[in-house]
N, C-alpha and C positions, 0 to 999 in steps of 0.2 A: 504494500500500500504506500502511495506517495501523496504528499499534500504540498500546497503552496504556502510559504511562510513569508510574511512581509519583511523586507530588508530594513535595517535601521536607517540606511541612506541609499540613494540610487547608485547602482553599479556603473562606474565609468567604463569598466572592461566590456560589459555587455552592451553598453550604448554604441560601441564600435564593432563588437563581434556579432551582434544580432543580425545585421544585414548579410554577413558572410555565412552564418548558420542558415539563414533563410534561403540564400542562394543554393547552398548544398542540398537542403531539403527539396527545393524546387527541382534540382537536377535529378535527384533520386526518384521523385514522383514522375518526372518527365521520362526517365528510363522505363519505369513501370508502364507508363502510358504508351510508349513506343512498342513495348513487348505485347501489350494488350491489343494493339492494332496490327500485330503481325509483322512488325518492322524490327530490324536489327537496332537495339538501343545504342550501340557504339556508333553506327552510321548516323543515327538520328542526332546524337550529341555532336558529332563532327560537323554536321550541317549547321548547327546553331553556334558552335563555339570555335570551330577551326576554319571553315570556309570563309567567314567574313574577315579573317586576318591572314590568309595564307599567301597573299602577294600584294604588291603595291596598289594595283587597281582595286582589289577587294578592300584594302584599307581606306582608299579614297571614297568608295561607296559607303563605308562605315561612317566616315566623317560627314558625308552628305546627309545621312539619316540622323546623326547625333546632333548636328548643328541646330535645327529647329527645336528638337527636344530640350536641349540645354537652354536656349534663349527663353523659351516659354517657362521652363522650370525656374529659372532665375527670377522672373517676374512673379510667379506663383509663390516663391519662397518669401517675398516681401509681404504678400497677402497673408499667408499662413502664420508667419511670425507675428503679424499684427492682429491675429484672430479674426481675419476676414476670409470667408470661405468662398472664394471664386472658383466655382466648378465649371464655368462656361468659357474657359480659355479657347476651346475649339471654335466657338462662335466668333470670338474676337480675332482668332487666326483667319477665319474665313472672310470676315468683313474687312480685315486689313488687306487680304489678298484681292478682294473686289476693288477696294480703293486704289491699290497699287496697279492693278490691271487696267483700271480706267485711265490712269495717267500714262501707262505704257502704250495704250491704244492710240494716244494722241501723237506718238512719235512717227516721224516720216523719215525718208531716206536722208534728208539733209539735217536732221536733228543732231545737235551736239551731245557730247558725253555728259552734260549737266542733267540729262534726263534720269540718269541712274540715282543720284541723290534725291531727286524729286520723287522718284518711285518709292524709295525707302521712307522718306518723310511722309508720303501719302499713306503708306502702310501703317506707320506708327500712329498717325492721327486717326486713321480709320479704326484701329484697335482701341485707342483711347476713347473715341466717341462711343463705340459699342459698350465698353466697360463703364463709361460715364452714365449710361442709362441705369445700370445697376447701382452705381453710387448715388445717383439722384433719388431713386426709389427707396434705397436704404436710408438715406439721410433725411429726406422729407417725410416719408410715410412709414418708416421702420419696416419696410418690406424685407422678407428673408432673401438674402443675396444668393443663397444656394439655389432656391427655386427660380428666381428671376434670371440669374446667369445661365442656368441650365436650359430654361425654356427659350432664351434668346439664341441658343445654338441652332435650334430648328428654324427659327425665323431667318437667321443668316444663311442657312443652307438653302431654304426656299428662295430667298432673294437671289442667291447665286444661280439657282436653277432658272429663275425667271430671266436673268440677264443673258445666260448662254443659250437659252431656248428662244429668246426674244430679241431685244434691241441690239445686243452685241454678237449675235450669231453670225458666223462667217458665211457670207453668201456664196463663197467658193469652196465651202467645206463639205460638199456632198451630203448636205442635210444633217451632218453630225452636230450634236449640241456642244459647240465650242467656239471660242473667239478665233480670229485669225492669229497666226503665229506672230509674236511680237517682233519688231524690227531688231536687227543684230545690235544696234547701238544701245538697246535697253538691257542687254544681257549683263548680269552681274559678273564683274571680272573674275576669271578663274585664276587659281594659283599656279597651275602647271598644265602643260599640254597633255592631252590624252586622259585627263581626269575631270570629273565634274565638280571637284572641290573648288569653292569660290571664297571670296573674302568674308563671307558670312562666318566662316570658322574663326577668323581673327576677331570679328565683332563679338562672337559668343565668348571667346576666351577673355577679351577685354572687359566684357560685361561681368564675367565671374570675378575678375580682379576688382572692378569698380564696386560690385555689390559687397565684397568682403570689406573693403575700406568703409563703405557707407554704414554697414551694419555694426561693425566692431570697432571703428576708429573715429566715428563722428557723433556729435551730440544729437544731430538730426536723426540718425539711425536709431539711437537709443530712445529718443522721444517717440519715434514711429512704433517701436515695439511695445513700449509702455502704454501708449495711447490706445492700442488695440487690445492688449491683454488686461489692463486695469484702468478703465476710463476714470474712475473716481480718483485713483492715485495720480493719474495724468493731470486731471484738473487741479488737484492740490499742488502739483509741481509746476503748474503753468503750461502744460502741454494740452493740445487740442485733440480730443478723441475723434471729432468729426473730420478734422484735417487728416488724421491717420487713415480713416476709411477712404477718403478721396485719393490720397497719395497711393495707398496700396492698390486700389482698383485701377487707377490711371496708369501706374507703372506696369502692372501685370498686363493690362490691356494693350499698352504700347509695345511691350515685349512680344506679345502674341501677334500683334499686327505686323511688327517687323519681321517675325518669322514667316508670316504669310507672304509678305512682299518678297523676301529672299527666295521663297519657294516658287512663286509664279514667274518671277523674273530671272530665276536661276535654272534649276533642273527641268521645270515644266515648260516654260516659255510661252504659255497661253493659259487662259481660264477654261476649265472644263468642270463638269459635275463631280469629278473625282478629286478636286482640291481638298475636301475634308478627308484627311488620311488618318484621323484619330490621334494626331500629335498632341492636341490640347488635353485629351484625357490621359494619354500615356505619360505626359509631363507631370501629372499629379503623382504618379508612382515614382517617377524620376526624382521629384522633389523630396518625397518621404524616404525613399531608399538612400538618398544622399544626405539625409538628416538635416535638410533645409540649410546646409552649409555649401557655399560655392564650390569648394574643392571636392566634397563628396558628390555633388551633383554632376561634376565633370565625368567622374567614373561611372556613375549610375546611368548617365545619358549614353555612354558607350555601350554599357550592358544592354540597355533597352533597344538600341539600334541593332545589336546582334540578334535580338528576338525578332525584329522586323525583317531583317535580311534572311535569317534562318527560316522564318515562316514562309517567305517567298520561295526559297530553295527547296524546302520540304514539299511544297506544292508541285514544283516542276520535276524534282528528281525522285521523290519518294511517293508521289501520288496522294499526299495527305492534304486535307482541306487547309486553306489559308487561315481559317479561324484559329488554327493552332497557335498563331502569334498571340491572340487574345487570351488563350488558355494559359500560356506561359506568363503573360503579364499579370493575369489574375492570381495565378499560383504564387508568384513572387510577392504580390501585395499581401495576400492573406497569410502566407507563412511569415512575412515580416511582422505583421500585426501580432501573430501568435508568439513569435520569438521575443518581441518587445516586452512581453510579460516578465521575462527574466531580468529586466532592468530594475523593476520594483519588487520582484518576488524571487525567492530561491526555492528550489525543489528539495523537500525533506522527505526522508523515509519515515513513515509512521510506525510506531512500535506495534509489533504483532500482538493480537489479543489472545489470551489463553481462554479457550472455551470453558474450562472447568472453574475459572475464577470469575467469569463474567466481565462486564465492562468496567473501566476504571471508576466510573461514577458509582456503580453498584458496590465495588470493593470498598470505597471510602465510606459509603453509607453503612456497610456491614461493620466496618471497623469502629464506627462511632456508636453502634447500637450494642447494648449489653447482651451477653450470650444468653442469659436467663432472664426472661421478662418477669416482672413482679406479678404475683397472682392476686387478682382483685376478687374478694369475697362478696357475695350478694349484700351482706349487711353493711360492708364498707361502701358499696356502690350506692346504697340508699342513703 
C-alpha cells in the first residue's frame, strides 16, 4: 500500500525532473500504443525522435515547426504568470495571419523590401486586436477570458474561410479556396539556401532572451506578475491589476499574431483554410512543459515540433493516422500534470495491517479500555 504525504516544502528537484519523468512515461505509453497497433515500437520511436534530427535538412524543418510554437508560448507565459488564462492563442494566430496576408496581397512586382516589416507589424497588430476583444470583455464586464478567447478561435477560423472562399480567392487558382501566391518580395528572408528556416528563428530566440530580462530583471515584470496573481496586494503596492490583464493579453496576442505572419509569409506563402495548424493550442503545452521559463520553453518547443514532424512521418511511412500527433501531445500534458504531484507530495509506503490485530484505531481503543468491565447490578442501576 502506498499513500501521498505532503512535503514540508516544495521539491526543487522534482520541479525540474517532473517534465523528464513525464516524457519517459509518454515514451513508454507510446511504445505500448505502437505495439497495440501492430507496428514495431522501435521504428515508431525512431520516426518521432530520430528522423527529425538525422540530417541538416531535417533539423531545418524542426526549427521551422519550433519557431511559431516558441513565439506563441513566450506570449502565453506572460499571461499564465499573470493568472490570465488565454486559451485562444490559435484564434489570435489566425487573425494575425489574415492581417499579414492582407498586407502581403497589396505587394506588386515593383514593391520594395519594406513590405516585409509591414507584414510583420500587421500580424502583430492583428493578434493584439483579437486579444484586445478578450481584454475589453474581461475588464469591463468581468467576462471569463477562457470562454471568450476560446470561442473567438472559431470566429477567426470562419473569417479566414470567408476570405479565401470569397473576396480574396485566387481567380486563377482552379477554384481552390486560397489566395494567390504572394509576391517573392514578401517572402520572409531565409537563413540559408536549401532550407526553409527564416529569420523568425532569430526573432523567437531574441524574444526568449527579452522575456527573461522582463520577467526576472525589471520592476515592470515583477509588477505584471503580482498584478495578476494578487490584485489586492498589487493595489496596496501601487500596481494596477487591470493594467496587468491588458498587458498580458496584448503581449500574448501580439506574439501569436507575429507567429501567424511569419507562417503565411514564410513557409506557406499564401492564405489557405489550412493556416490553423493547432500551434496556438500546442503552445499551451509548450509553455507548461517549459515551466513558463524562457529557457525551458526553448527545449519544450523543440520537443513539441518533433511530435508534429513525427506524426506526419508516421502517417506517410507507417500508415498511422495523423491524429497520433495529438495523442502524443495529450499524453505529455496529462503525464506532466500527474508527475507534478511529486513537487508537493512524496510517495510513502503505508504500514501493512495485521488482520489479527485489526486497524490501528481499533488497537488504540482496545488499549484504552479495561480488560474486565465492571459488573452493574440491577439494584445499583436503579
